[in-house]
C-alpha positions in Angstrom: 0.0 0.0 0.0 1.2 3.5 -0.8 1.6 5.0 2.7 0.4 8.5 3.6 3.8 8.9 5.3 5.2 9.8 1.8 3.5 13.2 1.8 6.6 15.4 2.2 8.6 13.6 -0.5 5.7 13.7 -3.0 4.9 17.4 -2.3 8.6 18.4 -3.0 8.2 16.9 -6.5 4.9 18.7 -7.0 6.6 22.0 -5.9 9.0 21.8 -8.9 6.6 20.3 -11.4 5.6 22.2 -14.5 2.1 20.9 -14.1 1.5 22.9 -11.0 2.7 26.1 -12.7 0.8 25.5 -15.9 -2.6 25.6 -14.4 -2.2 29.1 -13.0 -3.6 31.3 -15.8 -6.4 28.8 -16.8 -7.6 28.3 -13.2 -7.8 32.0 -12.5 -9.6 32.6 -15.7 -12.0 29.8 -14.9 -12.7 31.4 -11.5 -13.5 34.7 -13.1 -15.9 33.2 -15.6 -18.0 31.4 -13.0 -21.6 32.6 -13.1 -23.2 34.3 -10.1 -25.8 32.5 -8.1 -29.4 33.2 -9.1 -31.9 31.9 -6.5 -34.2 30.4 -9.0 -34.3 30.4 -12.8 -37.1 32.4 -14.2 -37.4 35.0 -11.5 -38.2 38.5 -13.0 -38.1 40.3 -9.7 -36.0 43.4 -9.4 -34.0 43.6 -6.2 -33.6 47.4 -6.6 -37.4 47.9 -6.3 -37.5 46.2 -3.0 -34.3 47.8 -1.6 -35.3 51.4 -2.5 -39.0 51.3 -1.5 -39.8 50.6 2.2 -43.5 51.3 2.2 -46.0 48.5 1.4 -47.6 49.6 -1.9 -49.2 46.4 -3.0 -50.8 43.7 -0.9 -52.9 40.6 -1.3 -54.9 38.6 1.2 -53.6 35.0 0.9 -55.2 31.8 2.1 -52.4 29.2 2.6 -53.9 25.7 2.1 -51.5 22.8 3.1 -52.4 19.4 1.6 -50.0 17.5 3.9 -51.8 18.3 7.2 -55.0 20.0 6.0 -54.2 23.3 7.7 -55.5 26.6 6.4 -54.0 29.9 7.3 -54.8 33.5 6.4 -51.9 35.8 5.7 -51.1 39.1 4.1 -48.6 39.2 1.2 -47.1 42.7 1.4 -44.9 44.1 -1.3 -42.8 47.2 -1.5 -43.1 47.2 -5.3 -45.7 46.4 -7.9 -45.4 43.0 -9.4 -45.8 42.5 -13.1 -46.2 38.7 -13.5 -47.6 35.8 -11.6 -44.0 34.5 -11.4 -43.2 37.7 -9.4 -46.0 36.8 -6.9 -44.7 33.2 -6.7 -41.2 34.4 -5.8 -42.7 36.6 -3.0 -44.8 33.7 -1.7 -41.6 31.7 -1.6 -39.6 34.4 0.2 -42.3 35.3 2.7 -43.9 32.0 3.5 -41.1 29.4 2.6 -43.2 27.7 0.0 -41.1 26.7 -3.0 -42.3 28.0 -6.3 -42.5 24.5 -7.9 -44.9 23.4 -5.1 -47.3 26.3 -5.4 -50.8 26.3 -7.0 -52.2 29.8 -7.1 -55.9 30.5 -7.6 -57.9 33.7 -7.9 -61.6 32.8 -7.4 -62.2 29.8 -9.7 -59.2 30.6 -11.9 -55.8 28.9 -11.7 -53.0 31.5 -12.2 -50.3 30.7 -14.7 -46.7 31.8 -13.9 -46.3 32.9 -17.5 -49.1 35.4 -17.4 -49.1 39.0 -16.3 -50.9 40.3 -13.2 -53.1 42.5 -15.5 -54.3 39.6 -17.6 -56.2 38.4 -14.5 -57.2 41.9 -13.3 -55.5 41.1 -10.0 -55.4 44.3 -7.9 -54.0 45.2 -4.5 -56.4 44.2 -1.8 -57.7 41.1 -3.7 -57.6 37.6 -2.2 -55.9 34.5 -3.6 -55.4 31.0 -2.5 -52.0 29.2 -2.4 -52.3 25.4 -2.3 -49.1 23.6 -1.5 -47.7 20.3 -0.1 -45.3 21.5 2.5 -43.0 24.4 3.3 -39.2 24.2 2.8 -36.3 25.8 4.6 -35.7 28.2 1.7 -33.2 30.5 3.5 -30.9 27.7 4.5 -31.0 26.1 1.0 -30.2 29.4 -0.7 -27.4 30.1 1.9 -25.9 26.7 1.0 -26.1 27.5 -2.7 -24.3 30.8 -2.1 -21.7 29.0 0.1 -21.0 26.5 -2.7 -20.6 29.2 -5.3 -18.2 31.3 -3.2 -16.2 28.3 -2.2 -15.9 27.1 -5.8 -14.7 30.5 -6.9 -12.2 30.7 -4.1 -10.9 27.2 -4.6 -10.3 27.6 -8.4 -8.5 30.9 -7.8 -6.0 29.3 -5.3 -5.8 25.9 -7.0 -2.2 26.5 -8.4 -0.9 27.3 -4.9 -2.5 24.1 -3.4 -0.4 22.0 -5.8 2.7 23.4 -4.1 4.3 22.4 -0.8 4.3 23.8 1.7 1.5 26.3 1.4 1.9 29.8 2.8 0.6 30.7 6.2 -1.5 33.3 4.5 -3.2 30.7 2.3 -3.7 28.4 5.3 -5.5 31.2 7.1 -7.6 32.0 4.1 -8.7 28.3 3.8 -9.9 28.5 7.4 -12.2 31.5 6.7 -13.2 30.8 3.1 -13.9 27.1 3.4 -16.0 27.0 6.6 -17.6 23.6 6.4 -20.1 24.3 9.1 -22.6 25.3 6.4 -22.5 21.6 5.3 -23.8 20.6 8.8 -26.5 23.4 8.6 -27.6 22.0 5.2 -27.7 18.4 6.4 -29.6 19.2 9.6 -32.2 21.2 7.6 -32.7 18.1 5.4 -33.0 15.7 8.4 -33.9 17.1 11.8 -37.3 17.3 13.3 -39.3 17.5 10.1 -41.9 15.4 8.3 -40.6 13.3 5.4 -42.3 15.6 2.9 -40.7 18.7 4.4 -37.3 17.1 4.2 -37.9 16.2 0.6 -39.1 19.7 -0.2 -35.8 21.1 1.1 -33.8 18.7 -1.1 -35.8 19.2 -4.2 -35.7 23.0 -3.8 -31.9 22.8 -3.4 -31.6 20.8 -6.6 -33.9 23.2 -8.6 -32.0 26.2 -7.3 -28.8 24.9 -8.9 -27.3 23.5 -5.8 -26.6 20.0 -7.1 -24.8 21.4 -10.2 -22.6 23.6 -8.0 -22.0 20.7 -5.6 -20.7 18.5 -8.5 -18.5 21.2 -9.8 -16.9 21.9 -6.5 -16.4 18.2 -5.9 -14.7 17.9 -9.3 -12.4 20.8 -8.4 -11.3 19.2 -5.1 -10.6 15.9 -6.9 -8.0 17.6 -9.1 -5.9 18.1 -5.9 -3.7 15.3 -4.5 -5.5 14.1 -1.3 -2.3 13.2 0.6 -0.9 16.7 0.5 -4.2 18.6 0.8 -4.6 20.8 3.8 -7.0 19.4 6.4 -9.6 22.0 5.7 -9.8 20.9 2.0 -9.9 17.3 3.0 -12.9 18.1 5.3 -14.5 20.0 2.5 -14.3 16.9 0.3 -15.9 14.8 3.0 -18.6 17.5 3.3 -19.3 17.3 -0.5 -19.8 13.5 -0.1 -22.1 14.0 2.9 -24.3 16.4 0.9 -24.6 14.1 -2.1 -25.4 11.3 0.3 -28.2 13.4 1.8 -29.6 14.1 -1.6 -29.2 10.5 -2.8 -31.1 9.1 0.1 -34.5 10.4 -1.0 -36.4 8.5 -3.7 -38.0 11.8 -4.8 -34.6 13.2 -5.9 -33.7 9.9 -7.7 -34.4 11.3 -11.2 -32.3 14.4 -10.6 -29.4 12.3 -9.2 -29.5 9.8 -12.1 -29.4 12.6 -14.6 -26.8 14.9 -13.0 -24.8 12.7 -10.6 -21.1 12.2 -11.6 -20.8 8.6 -10.2 -17.0 8.6 -11.0 -16.5 11.5 -8.6 -17.9 9.5 -5.7 -15.9 6.4 -6.7 -12.8 8.6 -6.8 -13.4 9.8 -3.3 -13.7 6.1 -2.2 -10.3 5.5 -3.9 -8.5 8.5 -2.5 -6.5 6.4 -0.1 -5.8 2.9 -1.4 -6.7 0.2 1.1 -4.9 -3.1 0.7 -6.6 -6.1 2.3 -4.9 -7.3 5.5 -2.5 -4.3 5.5 -2.4 -2.1 8.5 -3.0 1.6 8.0 -0.6 3.7 10.1 -1.2 7.4 10.9 0.8 9.3 8.3 3.6 11.7 8.9 1.9 15.1 8.7 3.4 17.9 6.6 1.6 20.7 8.5 1.4 20.1 12.2 2.3 17.5 14.8 -1.2 16.8 15.9 -2.8 16.4 12.5 -1.1 13.0 11.9 -3.1 11.6 14.8 -6.5 12.5 13.2 -5.7 11.4 9.6 -7.2 7.9 10.2 -10.4 9.6 11.3 -10.3 11.7 8.1 -9.8 8.5 6.0 -12.6 6.7 7.9 -15.0 9.6 7.3 -14.2 9.8 3.6 -14.7 6.1 3.1 -17.9 6.1 5.2 -19.5 9.1 3.4 -18.6 8.0 -0.1 -19.7 4.4 0.6 -23.0 5.7 2.1 -23.7 7.8 -1.0 -22.9 4.9 -3.4 -25.1 2.6 -1.3 -28.1 5.0 -1.9 -27.3 5.3 -5.6 -26.9 1.5 -6.0 -30.5 1.2 -4.7 -31.8 3.2 -7.7 -33.7 1.5 -10.6 -30.5 1.5 -12.7 -29.0 -2.0 -13.1 -26.0 -0.5 -15.0 -24.8 1.2 -11.9 -24.8 -2.0 -9.9 -23.0 -4.0 -12.6 -20.5 -1.2 -13.2 -19.4 -1.2 -9.6 -19.6 -4.9 -8.8 -17.7 -5.9 -12.0 -14.7 -3.6 -11.2 -11.8 -5.6 -9.6 -10.3 -2.3 -8.3 -13.6 -1.4 -6.6 -13.9 -4.9 -5.0 -10.3 -4.7 -3.8 -11.0 -1.3 -2.2 -14.1 -2.7 -0.5 -12.1 -5.7 0.8 -9.4 -3.3 2.0 -12.0 -1.2 3.9 -13.4 -4.3 5.6 -10.0 -5.8 6.5 -7.6 -2.8 6.9 -9.4 -0.1 8.9 -9.1 -0.3 12.7 -11.9 -2.2 14.4 -13.1 1.0 16.1 -14.3 2.4 12.8 -17.6 0.5 12.8 -19.4 3.2 10.9 -17.3 2.5 7.8 -17.9 -1.2 8.2 -21.7 -0.7 8.3 -21.8 1.6 5.3 -19.5 -0.6 3.2 -21.7 -3.6 4.1 -24.8 -1.5 3.1 -23.1 -0.8 -0.2 -22.5 -4.5 -0.9 -26.1 -5.3 0.1 -27.4 -2.7 -2.3 -25.3 -4.1 -5.1 -26.6 -7.6 -4.3 -30.1 -6.5 -5.1 -29.2 -7.2 -8.7 -28.8 -10.9 -9.2 -26.4 -10.3 -12.1 -23.9 -8.9 -9.6 -23.7 -12.1 -7.6 -21.1 -13.8 -9.9 -18.7 -10.9 -8.9 -19.7 -10.6 -5.2 -19.6 -14.3 -4.5 -15.9 -14.7 -5.1 -14.3 -16.4 -2.1 -12.0 -13.4 -1.2 -15.0 -11.1 -1.0 -17.1 -13.5 1.1 -14.0 -14.0 3.4 -13.8 -10.3 4.0 -17.4 -10.3 5.2 -16.9 -13.3 7.4 -13.8 -11.7 8.9 -15.8 -8.5 9.7 -18.6 -10.7 11.2 -16.2 -12.6 13.4 -14.5 -9.3 14.6 -17.8 -7.7 15.5 -17.8 -8.8 19.2 -17.0 -6.0 21.7 -13.4 -5.9 22.8 -11.2 -3.4 24.7 -9.6 -2.5 21.4 -12.7 -1.6 19.5 -14.8 -0.2 22.4 -18.0 -1.5 20.7 -21.3 -1.5 22.5 -23.5 -4.6 22.4 -25.9 -2.7 20.0 -23.1 -2.0 17.6 -21.8 -5.5 17.7 -25.3 -7.1 17.1 -26.1 -4.7 14.3 -22.8 -5.3 12.5 -23.4 -9.1 12.7 -27.0 -8.5 11.5 -25.8 -6.6 8.4 -23.2 -9.3 7.7 -25.8 -12.0 8.0 -28.2 -10.2 5.6 -25.4 -9.7 3.0 -24.1 -13.3 3.0 -27.5 -14.9 3.1 -28.7 -12.8 0.2 -25.7 -14.0 -1.8 -25.9 -17.6 -0.7 -29.6 -17.8 -1.6 -29.0 -16.8 -5.2 -30.0 -19.2 -8.0 -26.8 -18.3 -9.9 -24.2 -18.2 -7.3 -22.8 -20.2 -4.4 -19.8 -19.8 -2.1 -17.5 -22.7 -1.1 -17.3 -21.3 2.5 -20.8 -22.7 3.3 -19.6 -24.5 6.4 -18.3 -21.3 8.0 -21.5 -19.5 6.9 -23.7 -22.3 8.3 -22.0 -22.0 11.7 -22.1 -18.2 11.8 -25.8 -18.0 10.8 -26.8 -20.7 13.2 -25.2 -18.9 16.1 -26.5 -15.5 15.1 -30.1 -16.7 14.6 -30.2 -18.5 17.9 -29.4 -15.2 19.7 -30.9 -12.5 17.5 -33.6 -10.3 18.9 -35.6 -8.2 16.5 -36.5 -5.4 19.0 -32.8 -5.0 19.9 -31.8 -4.7 16.3 -34.6 -2.3 15.5 -33.7 0.0 18.4 -30.1 0.4 17.3 -31.3 0.8 13.6 -33.5 3.8 14.7 -30.5 5.3 16.5 -28.7 5.3 13.2 -31.7 6.9 11.5 -31.3 4.2 8.8 -34.2 3.7 6.4 -34.8 1.3 3.6 -36.7 2.0 0.4 -36.5 -1.3 -1.3 -38.2 -4.5 0.0 -38.5 -6.8 -3.1 -34.9 -8.1 -2.9 -35.6 -9.3 0.7 -38.9 -10.9 -0.4 -37.0 -12.6 -3.2 -35.0 -14.5 -0.6 -37.9 -15.7 1.6 -39.8 -16.8 -1.5 -36.9 -18.7 -3.0 -37.8 -22.2 -4.2 -35.6 -25.1 -3.3 -33.8 -25.5 -6.6 -30.3 -25.3 -8.2 -29.0 -28.8 -8.7 -25.6 -27.3 -9.5 -25.5 -25.7 -6.1 -26.5 -28.9 -4.4 -23.6 -30.7 -6.1 -21.2 -27.9 -4.9 -22.4 -28.6 -1.3 -22.0 -32.4 -1.6 -25.5 -33.1 -0.3 -29.0 -32.0 -0.8 -29.7 -31.8 2.9 -26.6 -29.7 3.6 -27.7 -27.1 1.1 -31.3 -27.1 2.3 -30.1 -26.4 5.8 -28.1 -23.4 4.6 -31.0 -22.2 2.4 -33.4 -22.4 5.3 -31.1 -20.2 7.5 -30.8 -17.7 4.6 -34.6 -17.6 4.5 -34.9 -17.3 8.3 -32.4 -14.4 8.3 -34.6 -12.5 5.9 -37.8 -13.3 7.9 -35.9 -11.7 10.8 -35.3 -8.7 8.5 -39.1 -8.2 8.2 -39.5 -8.7 11.9 -37.0 -5.8 12.4 -38.3 -3.3 9.9 -42.0 -3.9 10.4 -41.8 -2.8 14.0 -41.8 0.7 12.6 -45.0 2.3 11.5 -43.4 4.1 8.5 -42.2 0.8 7.1 -45.5 -0.9 7.6 -47.2 1.9 5.7 -44.7 1.7 2.9 -45.1 -2.0 2.5 -48.9 -1.6 2.3 -48.5 1.3 -0.2 -46.3 -0.9 -2.4 -48.7 -3.7 -2.3 -46.3 -6.1 -0.6 -47.7 -6.6 2.9 -50.0 -9.4 1.8 -47.0 -11.4 0.7 -45.6 -11.0 4.3 -48.9 -12.3 5.7 -48.7 -15.3 3.4 -45.3 -16.4 4.7 -46.4 -18.8 7.4 -48.5 -20.8 4.9 -45.7 -21.2 2.3 -42.6 -21.8 4.5 -41.8 -25.4 5.5 -44.0 -26.6 8.4 -42.3 -26.8 11.7 -39.2 -24.8 10.6 -37.8 -22.0 12.6 -38.4 -19.7 9.7 -42.1 -20.6 9.7 -42.3 -19.9 13.5 -40.6 -16.5 13.0 -43.1 -15.7 10.2 -46.0 -16.7 12.5 -44.6 -14.4 15.3 -44.3 -11.6 12.7 -47.9 -11.9 11.5 -49.1 -12.0 15.1 -47.2 -8.8 15.8 -48.6 -7.1 12.7 -52.1 -8.1 13.7 -51.7 -6.2 17.0 -50.2 -3.1 15.3 -52.6 -2.7 12.3 -55.8 -3.9 10.8 -54.9 -6.9 8.6 -57.2 -8.2 5.9 -56.9 -11.8 4.6 -54.9 -11.8 1.4 -56.9 -12.3 -1.8 -57.0 -15.7 -3.5 -54.9 -14.3 -6.3 -52.2 -13.2 -3.9 -52.2 -16.5 -2.1 -51.8 -18.4 -5.4 -49.0 -16.1 -6.4 -47.3 -16.6 -3.0 -47.5 -20.4 -3.3 -46.2 -20.5 -6.9 -43.3 -18.2 -5.9 -42.2 -20.4 -3.0 -42.6 -23.7 -4.9 -41.7 -23.0 -8.5 -40.9 -19.6 -9.9 -39.5 -17.3 -7.3 -40.8 -13.8 -6.3 -39.7 -11.7 -9.3 -41.6 -13.7 -11.9 -44.9 -14.1 -10.0 -45.1 -10.3 -9.7 -45.1 -9.8 -13.5 -46.8 -12.9 -15.0 -50.5 -13.6 -15.0 -51.5 -16.4 -12.6 -53.1 -18.5 -15.3 -49.9 -18.4 -17.3 -48.0 -19.6 -14.3 -50.5 -22.3 -13.5 -50.5 -23.6 -17.0 -46.7 -24.3 -16.7 -47.2 -26.2 -13.5 -50.2 -28.3 -14.3 
């Protein structure tokens, strides 16, 4: 592994390189050409009108009707200038009431107002009343402050980029980095998108940020940082790169922003951040010799850990998107898999957050069955097994019981999803058998759920887990690899039981129960006791699960159509096909 201890030697070469000198003029020119931030495209509002005039000269009585909670509020929209278009009014509603323009429906009496029309075309006068129907408010001020922060930081970084390629940097530049790259705005943004708000409110914040040009600026700033060599970057710039990954992770975690992210996300940038420090399996990472201060060397491992954790977390969210190409692209890369193995085997045991997020990334990749031929390679499976075995609390890792149990749970889900595949099998089945048996005999769904909620970890995809519990007993080739039919059946039943445990864990939460119902999948959970082998532990867990659901919600018996599909999935076709094919077509193939 290339050690971070080589920073001074590498930086001396950079100081004398022609490359560092040649970027000077082009970088400064690029900084000068950067566009200024415009809060939202299409705004015709004149700032000078508002700044010069102080007296309210145009006002409307506004009824704010929120469709999320059904609330209705009466407010006055006071303007210090006379608007010309409905778009002007929408901008003011956004500024004064924190309702994003894209979420507004304005009506004047029975007429819906179009943003393209003028005020006069509707004979709308000061003192009139309008209604604004909307889904939820957004934290407009914080989102626009973040957009401004990204623009200013990008302009500054491009202007000083030539100096950052040299070593050592001047004290003046180091001081400027501290003031111009204040990453506290990243935390403000993330808290605005997460803390104490309804899901729709958090989504509104993220969508507003994207529509305001924030995602585009975020990508450009991340690209600029990646042009710099990580190992000689000042700490403040390293923290900024982590912040960029954190912000993209926040945006990627919402299904409502999936379309934006798939269209604009530069996946290579996130992968490059994951590769910034090469991690070699079974090699120990030592704190590097620091080129700036004595104490910084002691925190470099924390910086590496955070960079791996945030980039892996973002990739895990992106890998859950309905884009099989992304999953195949990552899983088929030997370099990517080697870095994942290195993260699982080289980081200190105390960096459990990185382990969990890397495991989540592997699980998201395994949602696509076509990735299993890459993920089921013995060295990848062995990395997961090693992480699993090292999860127990020790004086060295300071792990709590909750952390230990949850890491084992994630490892069990990952391995059982791979072992259960029709197209793949691992030769380490004896080790896996033993680990799954021990884990399942001790696992408590409530304990796992409690720790999962502490992490604020939410899943959006459930079909990959139903695919495992509805897996038929098949695959003669796999049986031959095991040496006996019974041995494979035992492993398969433990894989199924592990995923029944998964539904025991997530369906404790009301949000997940609602999502399962909304996606039309809850009936397939209710059918599990009737399709799993009688007397098995998996069937008993399924019965306990349905009993718990009956206490928490009003369950209706599944339809005959659903029951038939569930039976055919478990005995012949698997879950994916029964969701798509007509029941009569499936029955005709069986009988």
